[in-house]
All heavy atoms as TSV, in Angstrom:
chain	resi	resn	atom	element	x	y	z
A	1	MET	N	N	0.824	-1.180	0.000
A	1	MET	CA	C	0.000	0.000	0.000
A	1	MET	C	C	0.873	1.250	0.000
A	1	MET	O	O	0.545	2.224	-0.684
A	1	MET	CB	C	-0.908	-0.017	1.227
A	1	MET	CG	C	-1.992	1.008	1.159
A	1	MET	SD	S	-3.318	0.578	2.272
A	1	MET	CE	C	-3.273	1.953	3.348
A	2	ASP	N	N	1.952	1.206	0.765
A	2	ASP	CA	C	2.870	2.345	0.786
A	2	ASP	C	C	3.507	2.542	-0.582
A	2	ASP	O	O	3.582	3.669	-1.082
A	2	ASP	CB	C	3.962	2.142	1.838
A	2	ASP	CG	C	3.413	2.030	3.242
A	2	ASP	OD1	O	2.355	2.636	3.517
A	2	ASP	OD2	O	4.031	1.330	4.068
A	3	ALA	N	N	3.963	1.436	-1.152
A	3	ALA	CA	C	4.597	1.515	-2.467
A	3	ALA	C	C	3.612	2.010	-3.524
A	3	ALA	O	O	3.987	2.766	-4.426
A	3	ALA	CB	C	5.161	0.160	-2.852
A	4	THR	N	N	2.361	1.602	-3.397
A	4	THR	CA	C	1.341	2.038	-4.351
A	4	THR	C	C	1.127	3.536	-4.268
A	4	THR	O	O	1.070	4.226	-5.299
A	4	THR	CB	C	0.010	1.308	-4.087
A	4	THR	OG1	O	0.233	-0.097	-4.143
A	4	THR	CG2	C	-1.045	1.706	-5.102
A	5	SER	N	N	1.028	4.061	-3.051
A	5	SER	CA	C	0.796	5.499	-2.911
A	5	SER	C	C	2.006	6.297	-3.399
A	5	SER	O	O	1.843	7.349	-4.027
A	5	SER	CB	C	0.465	5.860	-1.470
A	5	SER	OG	O	1.532	5.513	-0.608
A	6	ILE	N	N	3.197	5.796	-3.157
A	6	ILE	CA	C	4.388	6.486	-3.662
A	6	ILE	C	C	4.439	6.395	-5.181
A	6	ILE	O	O	4.722	7.390	-5.865
A	6	ILE	CB	C	5.661	5.887	-3.030
A	6	ILE	CG1	C	5.696	6.195	-1.532
A	6	ILE	CG2	C	6.919	6.426	-3.701
A	6	ILE	CD1	C	6.762	5.456	-0.761
A	7	GLY	N	N	4.152	5.210	-5.716
A	7	GLY	CA	C	4.155	5.030	-7.167
A	7	GLY	C	C	3.147	5.927	-7.867
A	7	GLY	O	O	3.454	6.547	-8.892
A	8	VAL	N	N	1.941	6.002	-7.319
A	8	VAL	CA	C	0.904	6.855	-7.920
A	8	VAL	C	C	1.329	8.322	-7.864
A	8	VAL	O	O	1.144	9.071	-8.827
A	8	VAL	CB	C	-0.457	6.644	-7.219
A	8	VAL	CG1	C	-1.467	7.694	-7.648
A	8	VAL	CG2	C	-0.987	5.243	-7.504
A	9	SER	N	N	1.923	8.733	-6.770
A	9	SER	CA	C	2.391	10.117	-6.644
A	9	SER	C	C	3.477	10.421	-7.663
A	9	SER	O	O	3.509	11.505	-8.250
A	9	SER	CB	C	2.932	10.381	-5.239
A	9	SER	OG	O	1.924	10.234	-4.275
A	10	LEU	N	N	4.375	9.461	-7.883
A	10	LEU	CA	C	5.428	9.671	-8.876
A	10	LEU	C	C	4.865	9.704	-10.296
A	10	LEU	O	O	5.313	10.501	-11.128
A	10	LEU	CB	C	6.497	8.583	-8.745
A	10	LEU	CG	C	7.358	8.646	-7.488
A	10	LEU	CD1	C	8.280	7.429	-7.407
A	10	LEU	CD2	C	8.165	9.936	-7.432
A	11	ILE	N	N	3.899	8.843	-10.585
A	11	ILE	CA	C	3.274	8.836	-11.920
A	11	ILE	C	C	2.582	10.164	-12.185
A	11	ILE	O	O	2.628	10.695	-13.299
A	11	ILE	CB	C	2.294	7.650	-12.054
A	11	ILE	CG1	C	3.072	6.332	-12.098
A	11	ILE	CG2	C	1.408	7.793	-13.288
A	11	ILE	CD1	C	2.215	5.085	-12.013
A	12	GLN	N	N	1.953	10.721	-11.137
A	12	GLN	CA	C	1.263	12.010	-11.277
A	12	GLN	C	C	2.227	13.190	-11.170
A	12	GLN	O	O	1.801	14.335	-11.210
A	12	GLN	CB	C	0.173	12.138	-10.217
A	12	GLN	CG	C	-0.956	11.169	-10.385
A	12	GLN	CD	C	-1.992	11.274	-9.261
A	12	GLN	OE1	O	-1.787	11.973	-8.279
A	12	GLN	NE2	N	-3.105	10.553	-9.436
A	13	LYS	N	N	3.509	12.900	-11.032
A	13	LYS	CA	C	4.565	13.904	-10.916
A	13	LYS	C	C	4.390	14.795	-9.687
A	13	LYS	O	O	4.716	15.971	-9.691
A	13	LYS	CB	C	4.681	14.735	-12.195
A	13	LYS	CG	C	5.056	13.894	-13.394
A	13	LYS	CD	C	5.261	14.706	-14.621
A	13	LYS	CE	C	5.587	13.741	-15.777
A	13	LYS	NZ	N	5.887	14.433	-16.996
A	14	ASN	N	N	3.847	14.210	-8.628
A	14	ASN	CA	C	3.748	14.889	-7.332
A	14	ASN	C	C	4.931	14.428	-6.479
A	14	ASN	O	O	4.801	13.628	-5.558
A	14	ASN	CB	C	2.426	14.544	-6.629
A	14	ASN	CG	C	1.230	15.148	-7.314
A	14	ASN	OD1	O	1.343	16.198	-7.918
A	14	ASN	ND2	N	0.100	14.476	-7.235
A	15	TYR	N	N	6.105	14.948	-6.806
A	15	TYR	CA	C	7.325	14.501	-6.145
A	15	TYR	C	C	7.359	14.906	-4.672
A	15	TYR	O	O	7.919	14.201	-3.835
A	15	TYR	CB	C	8.552	15.040	-6.884
A	15	TYR	CG	C	8.578	14.631	-8.342
A	15	TYR	CD1	C	8.456	15.569	-9.360
A	15	TYR	CD2	C	8.691	13.288	-8.695
A	15	TYR	CE1	C	8.475	15.189	-10.691
A	15	TYR	CE2	C	8.700	12.897	-10.018
A	15	TYR	CZ	C	8.593	13.854	-11.016
A	15	TYR	OH	O	8.595	13.460	-12.317
A	16	THR	N	N	6.760	16.039	-4.363
A	16	THR	CA	C	6.729	16.488	-2.973
A	16	THR	C	C	5.916	15.527	-2.114
A	16	THR	O	O	6.328	15.167	-1.005
A	16	THR	CB	C	6.121	17.906	-2.886
A	16	THR	OG1	O	6.855	18.774	-3.747
A	16	THR	CG2	C	6.167	18.436	-1.478
A	17	ILE	N	N	4.786	15.112	-2.624
A	17	ILE	CA	C	3.936	14.177	-1.886
A	17	ILE	C	C	4.652	12.839	-1.708
A	17	ILE	O	O	4.636	12.257	-0.615
A	17	ILE	CB	C	2.573	13.992	-2.584
A	17	ILE	CG1	C	1.788	15.310	-2.528
A	17	ILE	CG2	C	1.780	12.855	-1.956
A	17	ILE	CD1	C	0.510	15.307	-3.323
A	18	ALA	N	N	5.297	12.355	-2.772
A	18	ALA	CA	C	6.034	11.091	-2.678
A	18	ALA	C	C	7.149	11.205	-1.635
A	18	ALA	O	O	7.366	10.288	-0.827
A	18	ALA	CB	C	6.605	10.710	-4.039
A	19	GLY	N	N	7.853	12.327	-1.638
A	19	GLY	CA	C	8.917	12.551	-0.653
A	19	GLY	C	C	8.378	12.606	0.761
A	19	GLY	O	O	8.988	12.073	1.695
A	20	ASN	N	N	7.225	13.266	0.928
A	20	ASN	CA	C	6.611	13.348	2.259
A	20	ASN	C	C	6.183	11.977	2.765
A	20	ASN	O	O	6.353	11.662	3.953
A	20	ASN	CB	C	5.410	14.296	2.242
A	20	ASN	CG	C	5.816	15.747	2.128
A	20	ASN	OD1	O	6.950	16.111	2.432
A	20	ASN	ND2	N	4.882	16.579	1.683
A	21	ILE	N	N	5.648	11.170	1.891
A	21	ILE	CA	C	5.229	9.819	2.286
A	21	ILE	C	C	6.441	9.005	2.721
A	21	ILE	O	O	6.415	8.336	3.764
A	21	ILE	CB	C	4.482	9.118	1.135
A	21	ILE	CG1	C	3.134	9.803	0.872
A	21	ILE	CG2	C	4.261	7.631	1.449
A	21	ILE	CD1	C	2.431	9.338	-0.392
A	22	MET	N	N	7.528	9.091	1.948
A	22	MET	CA	C	8.736	8.338	2.301
A	22	MET	C	C	9.336	8.843	3.616
A	22	MET	O	O	9.804	8.059	4.440
A	22	MET	CB	C	9.755	8.422	1.174
A	22	MET	CG	C	9.343	7.620	-0.049
A	22	MET	SD	S	10.589	7.528	-1.343
A	22	MET	CE	C	10.484	9.157	-2.056
A	23	MET	N	N	9.298	10.164	3.843
A	23	MET	CA	C	9.812	10.724	5.084
A	23	MET	C	C	8.981	10.228	6.276
A	23	MET	O	O	9.532	9.818	7.302
A	23	MET	CB	C	9.789	12.246	5.048
A	23	MET	CG	C	10.304	12.896	6.319
A	23	MET	SD	S	10.058	14.656	6.381
A	23	MET	CE	C	8.282	14.764	6.485
A	24	LEU	N	N	7.676	10.234	6.144
A	24	LEU	CA	C	6.810	9.761	7.227
A	24	LEU	C	C	7.006	8.272	7.496
A	24	LEU	O	O	6.966	7.834	8.653
A	24	LEU	CB	C	5.343	10.064	6.897
A	24	LEU	CG	C	4.955	11.543	6.933
A	24	LEU	CD1	C	3.546	11.732	6.406
A	24	LEU	CD2	C	5.084	12.090	8.339
A	25	LEU	N	N	7.241	7.496	6.458
A	25	LEU	CA	C	7.511	6.074	6.649
A	25	LEU	C	C	8.824	5.865	7.400
A	25	LEU	O	O	8.915	4.997	8.274
A	25	LEU	CB	C	7.550	5.354	5.302
A	25	LEU	CG	C	6.204	5.185	4.600
A	25	LEU	CD1	C	6.409	4.639	3.191
A	25	LEU	CD2	C	5.308	4.261	5.407
A	26	ASN	N	N	9.839	6.666	7.072
A	26	ASN	CA	C	11.117	6.558	7.780
A	26	ASN	C	C	10.969	6.956	9.245
A	26	ASN	O	O	11.536	6.314	10.133
A	26	ASN	CB	C	12.181	7.424	7.108
A	26	ASN	CG	C	12.653	6.833	5.802
A	26	ASN	OD1	O	12.607	5.628	5.604
A	26	ASN	ND2	N	13.119	7.683	4.904
A	27	ILE	N	N	10.214	8.007	9.506
A	27	ILE	CA	C	9.981	8.433	10.889
A	27	ILE	C	C	9.237	7.355	11.664
A	27	ILE	O	O	9.564	7.055	12.811
A	27	ILE	CB	C	9.214	9.777	10.931
A	27	ILE	CG1	C	10.120	10.904	10.439
A	27	ILE	CG2	C	8.705	10.080	12.328
A	27	ILE	CD1	C	9.416	12.232	10.256
A	28	SER	N	N	8.251	6.743	11.034
A	28	SER	CA	C	7.497	5.692	11.727
A	28	SER	C	C	8.386	4.488	12.021
A	28	SER	O	O	8.260	3.859	13.073
A	28	SER	CB	C	6.271	5.278	10.918
A	28	SER	OG	O	6.646	4.593	9.735
A	29	ASP	N	N	9.319	4.160	11.108
A	29	ASP	CA	C	10.264	3.065	11.376
A	29	ASP	C	C	11.164	3.393	12.558
A	29	ASP	O	O	11.426	2.533	13.409
A	29	ASP	CB	C	11.126	2.788	10.144
A	29	ASP	CG	C	10.373	2.078	9.039
A	29	ASP	OD1	O	9.307	1.477	9.332
A	29	ASP	OD2	O	10.841	2.111	7.879
A	30	LEU	N	N	11.641	4.635	12.628
A	30	LEU	CA	C	12.490	5.045	13.745
A	30	LEU	C	C	11.738	4.972	15.069
A	30	LEU	O	O	12.276	4.493	16.076
A	30	LEU	CB	C	13.017	6.461	13.519
A	30	LEU	CG	C	14.047	6.631	12.406
A	30	LEU	CD1	C	14.345	8.112	12.184
A	30	LEU	CD2	C	15.317	5.877	12.716
A	31	LEU	N	N	10.497	5.440	15.079
A	31	LEU	CA	C	9.687	5.383	16.294
A	31	LEU	C	C	9.396	3.942	16.712
A	31	LEU	O	O	9.406	3.619	17.900
A	31	LEU	CB	C	8.379	6.154	16.099
A	31	LEU	CG	C	8.507	7.674	16.049
A	31	LEU	CD1	C	7.175	8.298	15.672
A	31	LEU	CD2	C	8.999	8.204	17.376
A	32	GLU	N	N	9.163	3.089	15.745
A	32	GLU	CA	C	8.902	1.685	16.043
A	32	GLU	C	C	10.139	1.027	16.657
A	32	GLU	O	O	10.037	0.292	17.642
A	32	GLU	CB	C	8.502	0.946	14.772
A	32	GLU	CG	C	8.157	-0.495	14.989
A	32	GLU	CD	C	7.755	-1.202	13.695
A	32	GLU	OE1	O	7.559	-0.538	12.663
A	32	GLU	OE2	O	7.644	-2.438	13.734
A	33	ASP	N	N	11.319	1.292	16.096
A	33	ASP	CA	C	12.559	0.740	16.650
A	33	ASP	C	C	12.807	1.246	18.062
A	33	ASP	O	O	13.188	0.486	18.951
A	33	ASP	CB	C	13.750	1.084	15.757
A	33	ASP	CG	C	13.721	0.351	14.428
A	33	ASP	OD1	O	13.011	-0.674	14.322
A	33	ASP	OD2	O	14.420	0.808	13.494
A	34	TYR	N	N	12.597	2.544	18.275
A	34	TYR	CA	C	12.794	3.133	19.599
A	34	TYR	C	C	11.857	2.503	20.619
A	34	TYR	O	O	12.267	2.128	21.714
A	34	TYR	CB	C	12.563	4.640	19.536
A	34	TYR	CG	C	12.502	5.298	20.883
A	34	TYR	CD1	C	13.657	5.538	21.616
A	34	TYR	CD2	C	11.283	5.675	21.435
A	34	TYR	CE1	C	13.603	6.135	22.859
A	34	TYR	CE2	C	11.218	6.270	22.680
A	34	TYR	CZ	C	12.379	6.506	23.386
A	34	TYR	OH	O	12.315	7.088	24.624
A	35	THR	N	N	10.600	2.341	20.247
A	35	THR	CA	C	9.602	1.758	21.140
A	35	THR	C	C	9.944	0.309	21.463
A	35	THR	O	O	9.829	-0.127	22.612
A	35	THR	CB	C	8.200	1.843	20.513
A	35	THR	OG1	O	7.923	3.202	20.207
A	35	THR	CG2	C	7.144	1.301	21.436
A	36	ARG	N	N	10.377	-0.440	20.457
A	36	ARG	CA	C	10.728	-1.850	20.668
A	36	ARG	C	C	11.914	-1.968	21.633
A	36	ARG	O	O	11.889	-2.773	22.567
A	36	ARG	CB	C	11.081	-2.512	19.342
A	36	ARG	CG	C	11.369	-4.000	19.475
A	36	ARG	CD	C	11.666	-4.689	18.145
A	36	ARG	NE	N	10.522	-4.615	17.258
A	36	ARG	CZ	C	10.532	-3.989	16.080
A	36	ARG	NH1	N	11.606	-3.401	15.644
A	36	ARG	NH2	N	9.451	-3.975	15.326
A	37	LYS	N	N	12.954	-1.158	21.434
A	37	LYS	CA	C	14.128	-1.208	22.311
A	37	LYS	C	C	13.772	-0.802	23.731
A	37	LYS	O	O	14.208	-1.433	24.697
A	37	LYS	CB	C	15.232	-0.300	21.766
A	37	LYS	CG	C	15.893	-0.838	20.520
A	37	LYS	CD	C	16.920	0.124	19.977
A	37	LYS	CE	C	17.477	-0.363	18.657
A	37	LYS	NZ	N	18.409	0.610	18.064
A	38	LYS	N	N	12.976	0.250	23.872
A	38	LYS	CA	C	12.598	0.720	25.201
A	38	LYS	C	C	11.742	-0.319	25.914
A	38	LYS	O	O	11.906	-0.559	27.114
A	38	LYS	CB	C	11.862	2.048	25.094
A	38	LYS	CG	C	11.577	2.695	26.417
A	38	LYS	CD	C	11.161	4.135	26.241
A	38	LYS	CE	C	10.782	4.787	27.519
A	38	LYS	NZ	N	11.857	4.980	28.461
A	39	THR	N	N	10.843	-0.955	25.199
A	39	THR	CA	C	9.981	-1.982	25.781
A	39	THR	C	C	10.797	-3.185	26.246
A	39	THR	O	O	10.577	-3.705	27.349
A	39	THR	CB	C	8.917	-2.426	24.759
A	39	THR	OG1	O	8.163	-1.288	24.362
A	39	THR	CG2	C	7.991	-3.477	25.340
A	40	LYS	N	N	11.750	-3.632	25.424
A	40	LYS	CA	C	12.595	-4.762	25.818
A	40	LYS	C	C	13.414	-4.425	27.060
A	40	LYS	O	O	13.552	-5.246	27.963
A	40	LYS	CB	C	13.541	-5.139	24.680
A	40	LYS	CG	C	12.873	-5.909	23.581
A	40	LYS	CD	C	13.871	-6.313	22.520
A	40	LYS	CE	C	13.206	-7.060	21.387
A	40	LYS	NZ	N	14.171	-7.459	20.360
A	41	LEU	N	N	13.948	-3.206	27.115
A	41	LEU	CA	C	14.736	-2.792	28.278
A	41	LEU	C	C	13.886	-2.752	29.541
A	41	LEU	O	O	14.282	-3.268	30.588
A	41	LEU	CB	C	15.365	-1.422	28.024
A	41	LEU	CG	C	16.196	-0.837	29.153
A	41	LEU	CD1	C	17.421	-1.706	29.423
A	41	LEU	CD2	C	16.610	0.578	28.827
A	42	GLU	N	N	12.703	-2.162	29.456
A	42	GLU	CA	C	11.817	-2.073	30.618
A	42	GLU	C	C	11.353	-3.454	31.062
A	42	GLU	O	O	11.262	-3.733	32.262
A	42	GLU	CB	C	10.611	-1.190	30.310
A	42	GLU	CG	C	10.935	0.283	30.181
A	42	GLU	CD	C	11.463	0.886	31.462
A	42	GLU	OE1	O	10.984	0.511	32.552
A	42	GLU	OE2	O	12.390	1.714	31.379
A	43	LEU	N	N	11.058	-4.329	30.121
A	43	LEU	CA	C	10.622	-5.681	30.460
A	43	LEU	C	C	11.744	-6.459	31.138
A	43	LEU	O	O	11.514	-7.128	32.147
A	43	LEU	CB	C	10.142	-6.417	29.213
A	43	LEU	CG	C	9.562	-7.803	29.414
A	43	LEU	CD1	C	8.361	-7.754	30.342
A	43	LEU	CD2	C	9.173	-8.407	28.086
A	44	SER	N	N	12.953	-6.354	30.607
A	44	SER	CA	C	14.066	-7.072	31.233
A	44	SER	C	C	14.371	-6.513	32.614
A	44	SER	O	O	14.710	-7.268	33.531
A	44	SER	CB	C	15.311	-7.019	30.349
A	44	SER	OG	O	15.779	-5.704	30.224
A	45	ASN	N	N	14.241	-5.204	32.800
A	45	ASN	CA	C	14.453	-4.618	34.122
A	45	ASN	C	C	13.389	-5.061	35.115
A	45	ASN	O	O	13.685	-5.296	36.287
A	45	ASN	CB	C	14.481	-3.093	34.051
A	45	ASN	CG	C	15.753	-2.568	33.448
A	45	ASN	OD1	O	16.764	-3.257	33.392
A	45	ASN	ND2	N	15.712	-1.334	32.978
A	46	SER	N	N	12.168	-5.185	34.662
A	46	SER	CA	C	11.090	-5.569	35.573
A	46	SER	C	C	11.163	-7.045	35.953
A	46	SER	O	O	10.693	-7.437	37.016
A	46	SER	CB	C	9.724	-5.255	34.958
A	46	SER	OG	O	9.454	-6.111	33.871
A	47	LEU	N	N	11.774	-7.871	35.104
A	47	LEU	CA	C	11.858	-9.299	35.384
A	47	LEU	C	C	13.145	-9.692	36.104
A	47	LEU	O	O	13.260	-10.819	36.581
A	47	LEU	CB	C	11.742	-10.100	34.086
A	47	LEU	CG	C	10.394	-10.010	33.382
A	47	LEU	CD1	C	10.442	-10.762	32.062
A	47	LEU	CD2	C	9.288	-10.541	34.258
A	48	SER	N	N	14.114	-8.790	36.168
A	48	SER	CA	C	15.375	-9.134	36.819
A	48	SER	C	C	15.226	-9.109	38.336
A	48	SER	O	O	14.407	-8.385	38.895
A	48	SER	CB	C	16.481	-8.174	36.391
A	48	SER	OG	O	16.214	-6.875	36.876
A	49	ILE	N	N	16.023	-9.929	38.996
A	49	ILE	CA	C	15.990	-9.998	40.453
A	49	ILE	C	C	16.736	-8.795	41.004
A	49	ILE	O	O	17.891	-8.560	40.658
A	49	ILE	CB	C	16.616	-11.305	40.958
A	49	ILE	CG1	C	15.796	-12.490	40.455
A	49	ILE	CG2	C	16.720	-11.305	42.472
A	49	ILE	CD1	C	16.406	-13.835	40.796
A	50	GLN	N	N	16.088	-8.036	41.866
A	50	GLN	CA	C	16.684	-6.826	42.395
A	50	GLN	C	C	16.642	-6.835	43.923
A	50	GLN	O	O	16.191	-5.900	44.558
A	50	GLN	CB	C	15.965	-5.600	41.847
A	50	GLN	CG	C	16.063	-5.489	40.347
A	50	GLN	CD	C	15.244	-4.345	39.808
A	50	GLN	OE1	O	14.554	-3.665	40.538
A	50	GLN	NE2	N	15.323	-4.130	38.520
A	51	PHE	N	N	17.125	-7.918	44.519
A	51	PHE	CA	C	17.130	-8.041	45.968
A	51	PHE	C	C	18.556	-7.917	46.480
A	51	PHE	O	O	19.489	-8.453	45.891
A	51	PHE	CB	C	16.553	-9.407	46.402
A	51	PHE	CG	C	15.128	-9.604	46.011
A	51	PHE	CD1	C	14.788	-10.442	44.967
A	51	PHE	CD2	C	14.124	-8.938	46.697
A	51	PHE	CE1	C	13.463	-10.625	44.614
A	51	PHE	CE2	C	12.804	-9.120	46.350
A	51	PHE	CZ	C	12.476	-9.963	45.306
A	52	ASP	N	N	18.715	-7.220	47.593
A	52	ASP	CA	C	20.022	-7.108	48.225
A	52	ASP	C	C	20.200	-8.183	49.294
A	52	ASP	O	O	21.300	-8.672	49.506
A	52	ASP	CB	C	20.194	-5.732	48.874
A	52	ASP	CG	C	20.211	-4.613	47.857
A	52	ASP	OD1	O	20.577	-4.873	46.705
A	52	ASP	OD2	O	19.864	-3.480	48.228
A	53	LYS	N	N	19.109	-8.519	49.964
A	53	LYS	CA	C	19.168	-9.499	51.044
A	53	LYS	C	C	18.115	-10.576	50.814
A	53	LYS	O	O	17.084	-10.326	50.198
A	53	LYS	CB	C	18.910	-8.822	52.392
A	53	LYS	CG	C	19.967	-7.803	52.762
A	53	LYS	CD	C	19.689	-7.176	54.104
A	53	LYS	CE	C	20.769	-6.164	54.437
A	53	LYS	NZ	N	20.524	-5.520	55.724
A	54	VAL	N	N	18.431	-11.779	51.326
A	54	VAL	CA	C	17.508	-12.905	51.203
A	54	VAL	C	C	17.415	-13.617	52.543
A	54	VAL	O	O	18.277	-13.465	53.409
A	54	VAL	CB	C	17.966	-13.903	50.115
A	54	VAL	CG1	C	17.910	-13.288	48.744
A	54	VAL	CG2	C	19.346	-14.452	50.410
A	55	TRP	N	N	16.352	-14.383	52.684
A	55	TRP	CA	C	16.167	-15.199	53.893
A	55	TRP	C	C	16.510	-16.631	53.545
A	55	TRP	O	O	16.074	-17.152	52.528
A	55	TRP	CB	C	14.726	-15.106	54.372
A	55	TRP	CG	C	14.385	-13.795	54.986
A	55	TRP	CD1	C	13.865	-12.710	54.352
A	55	TRP	CD2	C	14.546	-13.424	56.346
A	55	TRP	NE1	N	13.695	-11.686	55.232
A	55	TRP	CE2	C	14.105	-12.095	56.473
A	55	TRP	CE3	C	15.017	-14.073	57.470
A	55	TRP	CZ2	C	14.121	-11.402	57.674
A	55	TRP	CZ3	C	15.037	-13.397	58.679
A	55	TRP	CH2	C	14.597	-12.076	58.772
A	56	ILE	N	N	17.298	-17.280	54.398
A	56	ILE	CA	C	17.602	-18.702	54.215
A	56	ILE	C	C	17.236	-19.448	55.485
A	56	ILE	O	O	17.188	-18.876	56.574
A	56	ILE	CB	C	19.091	-18.939	53.872
A	56	ILE	CG1	C	19.999	-18.506	55.013
A	56	ILE	CG2	C	19.464	-18.274	52.575
A	56	ILE	CD1	C	21.434	-18.988	54.864
A	57	LEU	N	N	16.968	-20.735	55.337
A	57	LEU	CA	C	16.654	-21.591	56.469
A	57	LEU	C	C	17.855	-22.504	56.693
A	57	LEU	O	O	18.189	-23.339	55.854
A	57	LEU	CB	C	15.394	-22.411	56.185
A	57	LEU	CG	C	14.894	-23.307	57.306
A	57	LEU	CD1	C	14.526	-22.479	58.539
A	57	LEU	CD2	C	13.699	-24.111	56.835
A	58	GLU	N	N	18.530	-22.307	57.818
A	58	GLU	CA	C	19.730	-23.080	58.118
A	58	GLU	C	C	19.596	-23.672	59.518
A	58	GLU	O	O	19.448	-22.939	60.497
A	58	GLU	CB	C	20.960	-22.172	58.037
A	58	GLU	CG	C	22.278	-22.909	58.146
A	58	GLU	CD	C	23.464	-22.002	57.897
A	58	GLU	OE1	O	23.397	-21.137	57.011
A	58	GLU	OE2	O	24.454	-22.151	58.624
A	59	ASP	N	N	19.625	-24.975	59.598
A	59	ASP	CA	C	19.474	-25.685	60.873
A	59	ASP	C	C	18.183	-25.301	61.590
A	59	ASP	O	O	18.153	-25.131	62.804
A	59	ASP	CB	C	20.684	-25.429	61.788
A	59	ASP	CG	C	21.993	-25.930	61.186
A	59	ASP	OD1	O	21.945	-26.955	60.472
A	59	ASP	OD2	O	23.033	-25.302	61.430
A	60	GLY	N	N	17.098	-25.129	60.827
A	60	GLY	CA	C	15.808	-24.806	61.406
A	60	GLY	C	C	15.645	-23.358	61.816
A	60	GLY	O	O	14.651	-22.989	62.407
A	61	VAL	N	N	16.655	-22.524	61.519
A	61	VAL	CA	C	16.601	-21.107	61.900
A	61	VAL	C	C	16.649	-20.259	60.627
A	61	VAL	O	O	17.496	-20.463	59.762
A	61	VAL	CB	C	17.803	-20.740	62.810
A	61	VAL	CG1	C	17.767	-19.262	63.167
A	61	VAL	CG2	C	17.818	-21.592	64.052
A	62	GLU	N	N	15.708	-19.329	60.537
A	62	GLU	CA	C	15.712	-18.404	59.410
A	62	GLU	C	C	16.718	-17.293	59.665
A	62	GLU	O	O	16.745	-16.701	60.745
A	62	GLU	CB	C	14.323	-17.796	59.188
A	62	GLU	CG	C	13.308	-18.776	58.655
A	62	GLU	CD	C	11.977	-18.113	58.354
A	62	GLU	OE1	O	11.837	-16.905	58.548
A	62	GLU	OE2	O	11.072	-18.838	57.920
A	63	GLN	N	N	17.528	-17.026	58.638
A	63	GLN	CA	C	18.508	-15.962	58.747
A	63	GLN	C	C	18.443	-15.075	57.515
A	63	GLN	O	O	18.257	-15.567	56.418
A	63	GLN	CB	C	19.920	-16.538	58.847
A	63	GLN	CG	C	20.165	-17.380	60.054
A	63	GLN	CD	C	21.575	-17.943	60.061
A	63	GLN	OE1	O	22.418	-17.550	59.282
A	63	GLN	NE2	N	21.820	-18.878	60.965
A	64	GLU	N	N	18.654	-13.787	57.732
A	64	GLU	CA	C	18.712	-12.843	56.608
A	64	GLU	C	C	20.178	-12.596	56.291
A	64	GLU	O	O	20.956	-12.228	57.158
A	64	GLU	CB	C	18.038	-11.527	56.987
A	64	GLU	CG	C	17.982	-10.529	55.852
A	64	GLU	CD	C	17.279	-9.244	56.236
A	64	GLU	OE1	O	17.057	-9.001	57.454
A	64	GLU	OE2	O	16.975	-8.463	55.339
A	65	ILE	N	N	20.545	-12.876	55.037
A	65	ILE	CA	C	21.925	-12.675	54.619
A	65	ILE	C	C	21.977	-11.831	53.358
A	65	ILE	O	O	20.985	-11.691	52.641
A	65	ILE	CB	C	22.669	-14.013	54.370
A	65	ILE	CG1	C	22.031	-14.786	53.211
A	65	ILE	CG2	C	22.707	-14.852	55.626
A	65	ILE	CD1	C	22.869	-15.936	52.741
A	66	VAL	N	N	23.134	-11.278	53.085
A	66	VAL	CA	C	23.342	-10.485	51.875
A	66	VAL	C	C	23.385	-11.433	50.666
A	66	VAL	O	O	23.957	-12.524	50.745
A	66	VAL	CB	C	24.657	-9.684	51.983
A	66	VAL	CG1	C	24.884	-8.858	50.728
A	66	VAL	CG2	C	24.624	-8.789	53.205
A	67	MET	N	N	22.806	-11.016	49.563
A	67	MET	CA	C	22.695	-11.851	48.367
A	67	MET	C	C	24.068	-12.288	47.856
A	67	MET	O	O	24.231	-13.401	47.368
A	67	MET	CB	C	21.952	-11.090	47.278
A	67	MET	CG	C	21.762	-11.869	46.014
A	67	MET	SD	S	20.509	-13.100	46.204
A	67	MET	CE	C	19.252	-12.437	45.198
A	68	SER	N	N	25.079	-11.463	48.026
A	68	SER	CA	C	26.409	-11.803	47.512
A	68	SER	C	C	27.039	-12.985	48.256
A	68	SER	O	O	27.939	-13.624	47.740
A	68	SER	CB	C	27.324	-10.581	47.592
A	68	SER	OG	O	27.469	-10.151	48.942
A	69	LYS	N	N	26.562	-13.291	49.449
A	69	LYS	CA	C	27.108	-14.416	50.215
A	69	LYS	C	C	26.517	-15.762	49.800
A	69	LYS	O	O	26.939	-16.786	50.299
A	69	LYS	CB	C	26.901	-14.193	51.711
A	69	LYS	CG	C	27.745	-13.079	52.252
A	69	LYS	CD	C	27.660	-13.000	53.762
A	69	LYS	CE	C	28.557	-11.907	54.270
A	69	LYS	NZ	N	28.533	-11.819	55.736
A	70	LEU	N	N	25.533	-15.753	48.939
A	70	LEU	CA	C	24.986	-17.015	48.444
A	70	LEU	C	C	25.990	-17.617	47.535
A	70	LEU	O	O	26.162	-18.663	47.206
A	70	LEU	CB	C	23.664	-16.798	47.713
A	70	LEU	CG	C	22.465	-16.499	48.569
A	70	LEU	CD1	C	21.249	-16.252	47.693
A	70	LEU	CD2	C	22.171	-17.617	49.536
């Protein structure tokens, strides 16, 4: 559909319209890439473990220890 509208504009010698359509398509591709990258980053951040301390059960006693000591 995009190619058709650009082709028709070129056949009608409306070069400005064809250029505007191509520019808008490029902008939409850039926005789509930006949104995809931002979404992946936010999703990975929300799913990652972000705890500093954990509780463990050792010899029947619960203890809170720093995550790095695991």
